[in-house]
C-alpha positions as a Markdown table, in Angstrom:
| # | Residue | x | y | z |
|---|---|---|---|---|
| 1 | Ser | -35.7 | 12.3 | -66.1 |
| 2 | Val | -38.6 | 13.9 | -67.8 |
| 3 | Leu | -38.3 | 11.2 | -70.5 |
| 4 | Asp | -39.1 | 8.5 | -67.9 |
| 5 | Asp | -42.6 | 7.1 | -67.5 |
| 6 | Pro | -44.7 | 10.3 | -66.7 |
| 7 | Thr | -47.2 | 8.4 | -64.6 |
| 8 | Ser | -45.1 | 6.2 | -62.4 |
| 9 | Gly | -41.4 | 6.7 | -63.0 |
| 10 | Ala | -38.8 | 9.0 | -61.6 |
| 11 | Gly | -40.0 | 11.8 | -63.9 |
| 12 | Ala | -43.7 | 11.6 | -62.9 |
| 13 | Gly | -45.2 | 15.0 | -63.1 |
| 14 | Ala | -41.9 | 16.6 | -64.1 |
| 15 | Asp | -43.1 | 17.8 | -67.5 |
| 16 | Gly | -46.8 | 18.2 | -68.2 |
| 17 | Ala | -46.3 | 18.9 | -71.9 |
| 18 | Trp | -44.3 | 15.7 | -72.4 |
| 19 | Ala | -46.9 | 13.7 | -70.4 |
| 20 | Arg | -49.7 | 15.1 | -72.7 |
| 21 | Leu | -47.8 | 14.2 | -75.8 |
| 22 | Leu | -47.3 | 10.6 | -74.7 |
| 23 | Ala | -51.0 | 10.4 | -73.8 |
| 24 | Asp | -52.1 | 11.5 | -77.3 |
| 25 | Arg | -50.7 | 8.6 | -79.3 |
| 26 | Gly | -52.1 | 9.9 | -82.5 |
| 27 | Arg | -49.7 | 12.8 | -82.5 |
| 28 | Leu | -46.6 | 10.6 | -81.9 |
| 29 | Arg | -45.5 | 9.7 | -85.5 |
| 30 | Gly | -42.3 | 7.9 | -84.5 |
| 31 | His | -39.9 | 7.2 | -81.8 |
| 32 | Ala | -36.3 | 6.2 | -81.2 |
| 33 | Glu | -34.9 | 4.2 | -78.2 |
| 34 | Thr | -32.1 | 6.2 | -76.7 |
| 35 | Gly | -29.6 | 5.2 | -74.0 |
| 36 | Val | -27.2 | 7.7 | -72.4 |
| 37 | Leu | -24.0 | 6.9 | -70.6 |
| 38 | Leu | -22.2 | 9.7 | -68.8 |
| 39 | Ser | -18.6 | 9.5 | -67.6 |
| 40 | Leu | -17.3 | 12.0 | -65.2 |
| 41 | Pro | -13.8 | 11.0 | -64.2 |
| 42 | Ser | -11.6 | 13.3 | -62.1 |
| 43 | Ser | -8.8 | 15.1 | -63.8 |
| 44 | Glu | -6.3 | 12.7 | -62.2 |
| 45 | Gln | -8.3 | 9.7 | -63.4 |
| 46 | Ala | -8.5 | 11.1 | -66.9 |
| 47 | Glu | -4.8 | 11.8 | -67.1 |
| 48 | Val | -3.9 | 8.3 | -65.9 |
| 49 | Ser | -6.3 | 6.8 | -68.5 |
| 50 | Leu | -4.9 | 8.9 | -71.3 |
| 51 | Leu | -1.3 | 8.2 | -70.4 |
| 52 | Ala | -2.0 | 4.5 | -70.3 |
| 53 | Ala | -3.7 | 4.6 | -73.7 |
| 54 | Val | -0.8 | 6.6 | -75.3 |
| 55 | Glu | 1.8 | 4.2 | -73.9 |
| 56 | Lys | -0.2 | 1.2 | -75.4 |
| 57 | Leu | -0.5 | 3.1 | -78.7 |
| 58 | Ala | 3.3 | 3.6 | -78.8 |
| 59 | Asp | 3.8 | -0.1 | -78.3 |
| 60 | Ala | 1.1 | -0.9 | -81.0 |
| 61 | Met | 2.9 | 1.4 | -83.5 |
| 62 | Ser | 6.2 | -0.4 | -83.1 |
| 63 | Asn | 5.3 | -4.0 | -82.3 |
| 64 | Gly | 3.0 | -6.2 | -84.4 |
| 65 | Thr | 2.0 | -8.4 | -81.4 |
| 66 | Ala | 1.1 | -5.3 | -79.3 |
| 67 | Leu | -1.0 | -4.0 | -82.2 |
| 68 | Gly | -3.1 | -7.1 | -82.2 |
| 69 | Asp | -3.8 | -6.7 | -78.5 |
| 70 | Phe | -4.3 | -2.9 | -78.5 |
| 71 | Tyr | -8.1 | -2.9 | -78.7 |
| 72 | Ala | -8.3 | -5.2 | -75.6 |
| 73 | His | -6.7 | -2.5 | -73.5 |
| 74 | Phe | -10.1 | -0.7 | -73.7 |
| 75 | Gly | -12.0 | -3.6 | -72.3 |
| 76 | Trp | -13.1 | -5.4 | -75.5 |
| 77 | Ser | -13.2 | -9.2 | -75.2 |
| 78 | Ser | -13.0 | -10.0 | -79.0 |
| 79 | Gly | -13.0 | -8.3 | -82.4 |
| 80 | Glu | -16.4 | -9.7 | -83.1 |
| 81 | Val | -17.9 | -8.1 | -79.9 |
| 82 | Tyr | -16.2 | -4.8 | -80.8 |
| 83 | Phe | -17.7 | -4.5 | -84.3 |
| 84 | Glu | -21.1 | -5.7 | -83.2 |
| 85 | Ala | -21.2 | -2.9 | -80.6 |
| 86 | Leu | -19.7 | -0.1 | -82.7 |
| 87 | Gly | -20.3 | -1.1 | -86.3 |
| 88 | Glu | -18.2 | -1.8 | -89.3 |
| 89 | Ala | -17.9 | 1.9 | -90.0 |
| 90 | Gln | -17.1 | 4.8 | -87.6 |
| 91 | Val | -17.4 | 8.5 | -88.5 |
| 92 | Met | -15.5 | 11.3 | -86.8 |
| 93 | Leu | -16.7 | 14.8 | -87.3 |
| 94 | Val | -13.4 | 16.7 | -87.1 |
| 95 | Asp | -11.9 | 20.2 | -87.2 |
| 96 | Leu | -8.2 | 19.8 | -87.8 |
| 97 | Asp | -7.0 | 23.4 | -87.6 |
| 98 | His | -4.0 | 24.9 | -85.8 |
| 99 | Asn | -5.6 | 23.7 | -82.5 |
| 100 | Asp | -5.8 | 20.1 | -83.6 |
| 101 | Ser | -3.5 | 18.2 | -81.3 |
| 102 | Asp | -6.3 | 16.7 | -79.3 |
| 103 | Asp | -8.4 | 15.8 | -82.3 |
| 104 | Arg | -5.4 | 14.2 | -84.1 |
| 105 | Leu | -4.6 | 12.1 | -81.0 |
| 106 | Ala | -8.2 | 10.9 | -80.8 |
| 107 | Ile | -8.2 | 10.0 | -84.5 |
| 108 | Val | -5.0 | 8.0 | -84.3 |
| 109 | Leu | -6.2 | 6.2 | -81.1 |
| 110 | Leu | -9.4 | 5.2 | -82.8 |
| 111 | Ala | -7.7 | 4.2 | -86.0 |
| 112 | Tyr | -5.4 | 1.9 | -84.2 |
| 113 | Gln | -8.1 | 0.5 | -82.0 |
| 114 | Met | -10.2 | -0.4 | -85.1 |
| 115 | Ala | -7.2 | -1.8 | -86.9 |
| 116 | Ser | -6.3 | -3.9 | -83.9 |
| 117 | Ala | -9.9 | -5.3 | -83.5 |
| 118 | Asn | -10.0 | -6.1 | -87.2 |
| 119 | Leu | -6.7 | -8.0 | -86.9 |
| 120 | Ala | -8.1 | -10.1 | -84.1 |
| 121 | Arg | -11.3 | -10.7 | -86.2 |
| 122 | Arg | -9.2 | -11.8 | -89.2 |
| 123 | Ala | -8.1 | -14.9 | -87.3 |
| 124 | Lys | -11.6 | -16.3 | -88.3 |
| 125 | Ala | -12.4 | -14.0 | -91.2 |
| 126 | Pro | -9.2 | -13.3 | -93.1 |
| 127 | Thr | -10.7 | -10.8 | -95.6 |
| 128 | Ala | -12.6 | -8.7 | -93.0 |
| 129 | Glu | -12.4 | -4.9 | -93.5 |
| 130 | Cys | -13.7 | -1.9 | -91.7 |
| 131 | Thr | -13.9 | 1.9 | -92.3 |
| 132 | Leu | -13.0 | 5.1 | -90.5 |
| 133 | Leu | -14.3 | 8.3 | -92.1 |
| 134 | Leu | -13.0 | 11.7 | -91.2 |
| 135 | Asp | -15.8 | 14.2 | -91.9 |
| 136 | Gly | -14.5 | 17.8 | -92.2 |
| 137 | Arg | -17.5 | 19.3 | -94.0 |
| 138 | Thr | -18.2 | 21.8 | -91.2 |
| 139 | Tyr | -15.0 | 23.7 | -92.0 |
| 140 | Glu | -14.4 | 22.5 | -95.6 |
| 141 | Asn | -14.0 | 26.1 | -96.8 |
| 142 | Ser | -10.6 | 26.3 | -95.1 |
| 143 | Gly | -7.7 | 25.0 | -97.1 |
| 144 | Leu | -5.8 | 24.4 | -93.9 |
| 145 | Thr | -8.4 | 22.1 | -92.4 |
| 146 | Val | -9.0 | 20.3 | -95.6 |
| 147 | Trp | -5.3 | 19.6 | -96.1 |
| 148 | Arg | -4.7 | 18.5 | -92.5 |
| 149 | Thr | -7.7 | 16.1 | -92.7 |
| 150 | Val | -6.5 | 14.7 | -96.1 |
| 151 | Arg | -2.9 | 14.3 | -94.9 |
| 152 | Leu | -3.8 | 12.4 | -91.8 |
| 153 | Ala | -6.3 | 10.2 | -93.6 |
| 154 | Val | -3.8 | 9.4 | -96.3 |
| 155 | Arg | -1.1 | 8.5 | -93.8 |
| 156 | Leu | -3.3 | 6.3 | -91.7 |
| 157 | His | -4.8 | 4.6 | -94.7 |
| 158 | Ala | -1.3 | 3.8 | -96.1 |
| 159 | Leu | -0.2 | 2.3 | -92.7 |
| 160 | Leu | -3.3 | 0.3 | -91.8 |
| 161 | Phe | -5.3 | -0.7 | -94.9 |
| 162 | Lys | -3.1 | -3.4 | -96.4 |
| 163 | Arg | -1.8 | -4.5 | -93.0 |
| 164 | Cys | -5.0 | -4.6 | -91.0 |
| 165 | Gly | -7.9 | -4.0 | -93.4 |
| 166 | Leu | -8.8 | -0.5 | -92.0 |
| 167 | Ala | -9.8 | 2.0 | -94.7 |
| 168 | Val | -9.4 | 5.6 | -93.7 |
| 169 | Ala | -11.1 | 8.2 | -95.9 |
| 170 | Pro | -12.0 | 11.9 | -95.7 |
| 171 | Ile | -15.4 | 13.4 | -96.3 |
| 172 | Phe | -16.0 | 16.7 | -98.2 |
| 173 | Ser | -19.0 | 17.8 | -100.1 |
| 174 | Asp | -17.0 | 18.7 | -103.2 |
| 175 | Ala | -13.8 | 16.7 | -103.5 |
| 176 | Gln | -12.2 | 18.7 | -106.2 |
| 177 | Gly | -13.2 | 22.0 | -104.7 |
| 178 | Ala | -11.7 | 21.0 | -101.3 |
| 179 | Leu | -8.5 | 19.7 | -102.9 |
| 180 | Gly | -8.3 | 23.0 | -104.8 |
| 181 | Arg | -8.5 | 25.0 | -101.6 |
| 182 | Ala | -5.9 | 22.7 | -100.0 |
| 183 | Ala | -3.5 | 23.4 | -102.9 |
| 184 | Val | -3.9 | 27.2 | -102.5 |
| 185 | Tyr | -3.1 | 26.8 | -98.8 |
| 186 | Leu | 0.0 | 24.7 | -99.6 |
| 187 | Gly | 1.1 | 27.1 | -102.4 |
| 188 | Ser | 1.1 | 24.1 | -104.7 |
| 189 | Ser | -0.4 | 23.4 | -108.1 |
| 190 | Ser | -1.9 | 20.1 | -106.8 |
| 191 | Ala | -2.8 | 18.8 | -103.4 |
| 192 | Thr | -3.0 | 15.3 | -104.8 |
| 193 | Ala | 0.6 | 15.5 | -105.9 |
| 194 | Glu | 1.5 | 16.5 | -102.3 |
| 195 | Ala | -0.5 | 13.5 | -101.0 |
| 196 | Glu | 1.3 | 11.2 | -103.4 |
| 197 | Arg | 4.6 | 12.3 | -101.9 |
| 198 | Leu | 3.3 | 11.3 | -98.5 |
| 199 | Ala | 2.0 | 7.9 | -99.6 |
| 200 | Pro | 2.6 | 6.5 | -103.1 |
| 201 | Gly | -0.7 | 5.6 | -104.8 |
| 202 | Ser | -2.9 | 7.9 | -102.6 |
| 203 | Gly | -2.8 | 10.8 | -105.1 |
| 204 | Ala | -4.3 | 8.8 | -107.8 |
| 205 | Glu | -7.0 | 7.4 | -105.5 |
| 206 | Leu | -7.9 | 11.0 | -104.4 |
| 207 | Gln | -7.9 | 12.3 | -108.0 |
| 208 | Gln | -10.0 | 9.5 | -109.4 |
| 209 | Gly | -12.5 | 9.6 | -106.6 |
| 210 | Ser | -12.7 | 5.9 | -106.2 |
| 211 | Gly | -11.2 | 3.3 | -103.9 |
| 212 | Pro | -11.4 | 2.7 | -100.2 |
| 213 | Gly | -9.3 | 5.8 | -99.4 |
| 214 | Ala | -11.0 | 8.2 | -101.8 |
| 215 | Ile | -12.8 | 11.4 | -100.6 |
| 216 | Arg | -16.5 | 10.7 | -100.1 |
| 217 | Pro | -19.3 | 13.3 | -100.3 |
| 218 | Asn | -21.2 | 12.1 | -97.2 |
| 219 | Phe | -21.4 | 9.2 | -94.8 |
| 220 | Arg | -24.7 | 7.8 | -96.0 |
| 221 | Gly | -23.0 | 4.8 | -97.5 |
| 222 | Ala | -21.4 | 3.9 | -94.2 |
| 223 | Trp | -24.2 | 1.6 | -93.3 |
| 224 | Ala | -24.8 | 0.1 | -96.8 |
| 225 | Asp | -23.0 | -3.1 | -96.0 |
| 226 | Ala | -23.0 | -2.8 | -92.2 |
| 227 | Gly | -25.5 | -5.7 | -91.6 |
| 228 | Ala | -29.0 | -6.7 | -92.2 |
| 229 | Ala | -31.8 | -4.1 | -92.2 |
| 230 | Gly | -32.7 | -3.1 | -88.7 |
| 231 | Gln | -29.3 | -4.2 | -87.4 |
| 232 | Arg | -27.0 | -1.7 | -88.9 |
| 233 | Thr | -24.8 | 0.2 | -86.5 |
| 234 | Val | -22.6 | 3.3 | -87.2 |
| 235 | Ser | -20.5 | 5.0 | -84.5 |
| 236 | Leu | -20.4 | 8.8 | -84.7 |
| 237 | Trp | -17.7 | 10.8 | -82.8 |
| 238 | Ile | -18.5 | 14.5 | -82.4 |
| 239 | Leu | -15.2 | 16.4 | -82.2 |
| 240 | Ser | -16.4 | 19.5 | -84.0 |
| 241 | Gly | -19.5 | 21.5 | -84.7 |
| 242 | Leu | -22.2 | 19.9 | -86.9 |
| 243 | Cys | -23.3 | 21.3 | -90.2 |
| 244 | Asn | -26.7 | 20.8 | -91.9 |
| 245 | Glu | -25.3 | 18.2 | -94.3 |
| 246 | Gln | -24.1 | 16.0 | -91.5 |
| 247 | Ala | -27.4 | 16.4 | -89.7 |
| 248 | Glu | -29.2 | 15.3 | -92.9 |
| 249 | Asp | -27.0 | 12.2 | -93.1 |
| 250 | Val | -28.0 | 11.2 | -89.6 |
| 251 | Arg | -31.7 | 11.9 | -90.4 |
| 252 | Ser | -31.4 | 9.7 | -93.5 |
| 253 | Gly | -29.9 | 6.9 | -91.4 |
| 254 | Cys | -32.7 | 7.1 | -88.9 |
| 255 | Ser | -35.4 | 6.9 | -91.6 |
| 256 | Ser | -37.2 | 3.7 | -92.3 |
| 257 | Ala | -36.1 | 3.7 | -95.9 |
| 258 | Ser | -32.5 | 3.1 | -94.7 |
| 259 | Gly | -33.6 | 0.1 | -92.6 |
| 260 | Gly | -33.2 | 1.9 | -89.3 |
| 261 | Val | -29.5 | 2.6 | -88.5 |
| 262 | Arg | -28.5 | 2.4 | -84.9 |
| 263 | Phe | -26.1 | 5.3 | -84.1 |
| 264 | Val | -23.6 | 5.1 | -81.3 |
| 265 | Val | -22.7 | 8.7 | -80.5 |
| 266 | Phe | -19.6 | 9.9 | -78.6 |
| 267 | Glu | -19.3 | 13.5 | -77.6 |
| 268 | Gln | -16.2 | 14.9 | -76.1 |
| 269 | Ala | -16.1 | 17.2 | -73.1 |
| 270 | Gln | -14.9 | 20.8 | -73.3 |
| 271 | Pro | -11.2 | 20.6 | -74.0 |
| 272 | Ala | -8.7 | 22.5 | -71.9 |
| 273 | Trp | -7.3 | 24.5 | -74.8 |
| 274 | Gln | -10.5 | 26.4 | -75.1 |
| 275 | Ser | -9.2 | 28.5 | -72.1 |
| 276 | Val | -5.8 | 29.1 | -73.7 |
| 277 | Glu | -5.0 | 32.0 | -76.0 |
| 278 | Val | -3.9 | 30.8 | -79.4 |
| 279 | Pro | -2.3 | 33.2 | -81.8 |
| 280 | Lys | -4.0 | 33.2 | -85.2 |
| 281 | Asp | -0.8 | 32.4 | -87.1 |
| 282 | Ala | 0.2 | 29.5 | -84.7 |
| 283 | Glu | 0.8 | 26.2 | -86.6 |
| 284 | Val | 1.1 | 24.1 | -83.5 |
| 285 | Gln | -1.1 | 24.1 | -80.3 |
| 286 | Pro | 1.0 | 26.0 | -77.7 |
| 287 | Asn | 1.8 | 24.7 | -74.2 |
| 288 | Trp | -0.6 | 26.0 | -71.6 |
| 289 | Asp | -0.2 | 27.2 | -68.1 |
| 290 | Trp | -2.6 | 27.1 | -65.2 |
| 291 | Pro | -4.2 | 29.5 | -64.4 |
| 292 | Pro | -4.3 | 30.7 | -68.0 |
| 293 | Ala | -3.3 | 34.3 | -68.7 |
| 294 | Thr | -6.6 | 34.9 | -70.5 |
| 295 | Val | -9.9 | 33.1 | -70.6 |
| 296 | Glu | -12.2 | 33.3 | -73.6 |
């Protein structure tokens, strides 16, 4: 690694410019400690792991006892250990368009994992709560992506907030503008009225812009109550492209003024559907064959 010790580590002499930068301490204004974990399972291993997770998820959705144990399937020993490692708030950068089957599954898996861990934690802290934010700002000009993000957030929030203490909320720069575009996509006079039909009470929360399930303009508040200064942790799941506003949120979290947020970043591998032709008017991700007829 060229980021290793340039004089004695494995990266010795690998990058002269990097070595000179480290030698001139006066030019190094700040630094961040970074650890990278890389998982490269085989296709067979990945499929077995995914199938097991989906089977456990099905049990958690239908059985209260299974829900309480769901997070442990992923190797966590306690709810306290889970939130200490990943933070009280997790943010998923999402793109819920017509190709969204993989993203939706990832969102549902994480929502139930967080809810399960919080249920376990409530044995000692009955009022404990946590937050999952679905950030769709990169594609917020699309009424389709806005509505699908809002719809999933509303449903998960209604299922898991009162029962487990998990708040699920969408993020869009301009809440009313985003809801307006969603209404146009739906052919409706009001997207909040459509949300209300999905989950009573959600429409008012979206319209008023307040409450744990309301639309937020950014995720800078995610670390406000996530621990003492210097100990705040926020997990960031990158399931879509990043926009400038999202990058600014991360930069703000890393600044000293914010107390030094620790980000745990998850980035997905290239999904298989990127090699599958998807008609522009398709509402559901199509089945795919191997080898694909076309590769883009």
